[in-house]
N, C-alpha and C positions, 0 to 999 in steps of 0.2 A: 499617478498612472501605474497600473500593475505591469510588472516586467513579464515578458514572454520568453520562456525558456526554449531554446532551439535544440532539438535532439541531434546529436552527432550521428552521421550515417556510417555504419561499420561495413567496411569493404574487404572481401577476400579476393586476392589476385591468384588466378590459376594459369600458369604458363610454364613451359619447360625451359624457357630461356632465362638464365640468371640475370642477364643484362636487362631484359624487358621487365622482369620483376623489380629490379633495382630502380629503373627509370620511373616506372609507374608508382612505386612506393614513394619516391621523392617528390614527383610532380603532384600526385593526388594529395599527399600529406601537407602541401602548402595551403590547401583550402581549409579554413577553420571548421567547415561543416562536415568534413570527411575525415575518418580515421581508418587507415589501413591496418586492420587487426591481425592480418596474417597473409602468407603466401604459400603456394603449393606448386611443386613441379609437375604433378600429374593428378589425374582424377582420384586415384586411390588415397593419396595423401590429403587431397581436397576433401574427400568424404569424412575423414577423421577430424579435420579442422572445422568443417561445418558443424559437426556435433559439439565440438569443444568451444567454438567461438560464436556460434549463432549469428553469422553476418546478415546484414540487411540486403546487400547487393553483392553479386559475384561478377568479376570480369573473367572471361573464359576463352582460352586459346582453342583452336581446332586440332592442329597437328601436334600430338603429344605421344610419348611412349606409353605402352601398356593398354591405354584406352583413348580413343579419339574424343574430342570435345563434344561432337554431336551425339554420340552414343551416351556419354555421361549426362549431357543435357536432358536427353529423353528419360533416363533413369531418375534423374533428380526431379524432373517435373511429374513423374509418376508417383514418387514416394514422399518428397519433401519440397514442394514448390517454393522457390526463392527467385526474386527478380534477377535475371542473368543478362549481361551484356556480352555478346560474343565479340572478341577482339582478335582479328586474324588477318594475315596478309592475303588470304584467299577470299576474304569476305567483301570484295568490292560490291558496290550497290548493284543489285540485279543479278549477281552471280548465283550459280547453283547452290553454293555453300550458304550464301546469305539467305536464300529462299528456304533451304532445308533447315537452317538454324531458327528462322522465324516460325516455321511450321512445327518445330520441336518445342517451342515455347519461349524462345529468347525475346526479351523486351525490345532489344535494339541490337544492331550489328554495326561494328565500326572497323575500319581498316587500321592495321597496326601502325605505330609510329615508324617513320623511315620508309614507308612504302609510297602511297599516293600523296600523303600529307606530311608536313614536318612534325617533329615530336611536340613542339610547343602548341601548334594548332590542334593536333589530335588530342592532347591531354586537356587542353582548355575545353574542347567540345565534350570530352569524356566526363569532365567534372559535372557539366550541366546534365548530361544523359544519366549519370549516376543519381543525381538529385531527383530527376524525373522518375527514374526506375524505382527508387525507394518508395514511391507513392503508388506504384502499380499494384493492381490486384491480380496476382497470378493464380491460375487454377491448375488442378491436377491434369496432366496429359492422359487422356483415355486411349488405351491401345486397342487394336482390333480384338485381342483376346478378352478385353473387358467390355466389348460391345460397341466400341467406337467405330467411326467410319474412315479412319486413317488407312493409308495403304499398308502393305505387308512390310514387316521389318526387313532391313537390309544388312548384309554383312560388308558391302562395299560402301565407301564414303562417296558422296557426290563428286568431290574433287580432292585430289592430293597434289602436293607440289611435285613429288617424284612420280613419274609414270612408269608403266611396265610394258615391255615388248615381249611377245610370246610367239615362237616360231616352231613349226613342226614339219618334219621331212622324213623321207624314207629312201627308196631306190633313187640314186642320183643326187641324194642330199648332201653328200660330202663335198662335192664340187659346188653345189648350189649355195650351201652355207658359207663356204669360203668366199664366194662372190658377194653375198649379202653382208656378212659380218665385217669383211675387210673394208667395206664402203662406209661403215658407221664411224662417226667421229668419236674421239676419246671420251667425250662427255655425254654420249647417247644414253637414253634411259636404260635402267637395269633390264637385262634380257634373259629370258628363259628359253632354252632350246631342248627339244626332244628330237633326236635322230635315232631311228631304228638301227641298233648296233650292239653286238655282243659285249659282255661285261669287260673282257680283256682288251677292248679297243678304245673305249671312250676316254680313258685317261690320256693315252697317247694322242688321240684326236684333239682333245682340249689343249694339249701342249703345242701341237702343230698350229692350231688356230691362234693361240696366244702369241706365237712367234711372228704371226703375219698381221695381227689386228692392232688397231690403236687402242681398243678396249682390252681390259684384262679378261682372259677366258680361263675358267677352271672347271674341273669336274665337280658337280655340286655335292655338298655334304649336308646332312640333316642340320637345320638351323641356320644355314647361310643366309645373310641379309641380301636383299635385292636392292642394289644401290646403283646410281648412275655410274657409267663407265665400267660396269662389270657384266660379263656373260656367264651364266650358270648352265652347264651342259648336264643333262640327266645321265646318271651313271647307268651303264648297261645292266639289265637284270633288275632294275628298281624303278618304281614310279616316282615322279617328282611333282609335287603339288605346291601351289602358292598359298600362303596364309598371311594374315595381317594381325599385328599387335599394335593397337593405337593407330598412328599414321605410318608405322613402319611395316614394310613387307619383308617376308622371309620365306624359305622353302622348307617343306618336309620331304624327306627321301625315305621311302618305305617299300617293303616287300608286299606282295599281294598277288591275286590271280591276274592272268593276262586279260587285257581289255582290247577288243578288236584284234585279237590274236597277237598282241604285242605287249612287251614290258621292257623298257618304258613305253607308255602309251601317250600319244599326242592328245587323245580324247580326254584322258584323266587330267593332264596339265591344263588344257584349254578350259575344261569345266571349272577347275579351281580358280582360274584367272577370271572367268565370268562371275564367279561367286564373290570373290574377295577384292577384285580391282574394278570390275564393271566398266564404266565409262572412262576410267583412268588407264585403259589398256589399248594397245594396237596388236592385232594378231595377224599372222601370215602363215598360210599353208603352202608348202612347196612340193616339188616333184616327189612321187612315191606311189607304190602299188597298194591297192586296197582302198579302204574308206576311213582309216583311223584319223580322227580329228575333225571330220566333216560336221558332225552334229555338235561337237564341242565348240567349233568356230561359230556355228549358228547360235549357240547359247551365248557366246561372247557378244555377238552382234545384237541379240535380243536384249542384252543387259547394258547396252550403250557403248560397247567397244567399237572401234573402227577396225575393219577387216579387209584383208587382201588375199587373193588366190593367184598363184602363178599361172600364166597362160599356157595353152596346150603346145604352142610352137616351141617354147623354150624348155619344156619339161622332158626329162629322160623317160619318165612314165607318167602319163596324165591320168592317174587313178585318184589319189587323194584330192587334188584340186578340183577335178571334174565332179566328184561326189559332193564336195563343198558347194560348188557353183550350183549344182542341181538342187541342193537343199536350201538355196537362198542365203547361204552363209557369207558370201563374198560381196562386200560393198564395192570393191574394185577388183578388176582382173588385169594383171600386169605382166609384161615380160620380165624375166629374172633380173636383167641389168637395171631395171627401174624400181625394183622392190625396196631397196634400202632407202633411196630418196623418197619413195612413196610413203614409207613408214614414218620417216622424219617429218615429212610435210603434214601428215595426218595428226601427229602428236602436237605439232606447232599450231595447227588449225584449231585444236581443241575439240 
């Protein structure tokens, strides 16, 4: 009888966690039909290793530095299709991330070890999924620019572990922000705040808030990370915008023309949150004169964010919230004393 040679499946593990890379390498390597040929901490290293190692299957995390897994998956499927299994704590069956990964070309989506399932059970299932994936016929992902019917490209991920709070205020905002921010717990989502205030006031205001809040409050600097437990206050005379690198959020602080007669402008900040955080954000517009932030909050809501406007009775000036409400930007209208809890409740509701 002739012998049948079984080809070993070459696997590349892409995950920013050294512990996860180590566990997967050990567990998958126990199967004689699988060889872990390499690991990568982010998509940029992964790109080089794909060229050098030519893997048959890739396991891919979603939340990584420099580039998130879904963006990398789309690029990979456009230029060099390889069977990919997305392995993420965000990828519970039926979740937005799972659906987005499958739409981007993933063969399978699996929850990370130590989340919904034990390490042993997950890795045992992963072995079988890798063997199945190695036989999959993957095709190039056609983008809208190439004539496909897929939706427009997005700069916001469908879901991130860390969420973003964005708050804008003007006249009466000093007292209103003190009310809201002091009610946030120490581990509340990273919070961006724009308060109309001259340049020489924002540093001292940030220090005053910091003395009274469970969260750390600082005047924002260009490149500051947006992380849980930290409030970034836009410096007077500069715009503050949210940006994203992989799954990490940070801010840019820059000069520029006034927007809605303001610098910093709530409108500028809200629009950047809509673009880069989307449904991972909760926005609130507080007391203030004028209309700065109204259309930006509407943009946030249109991009999946949850939104709140302060009610007329508790406002010092019912200008900005009124304009936002009239634009359909506010999902909820709340008195000032309920806004902190309202934001927390919305982010917990998803």
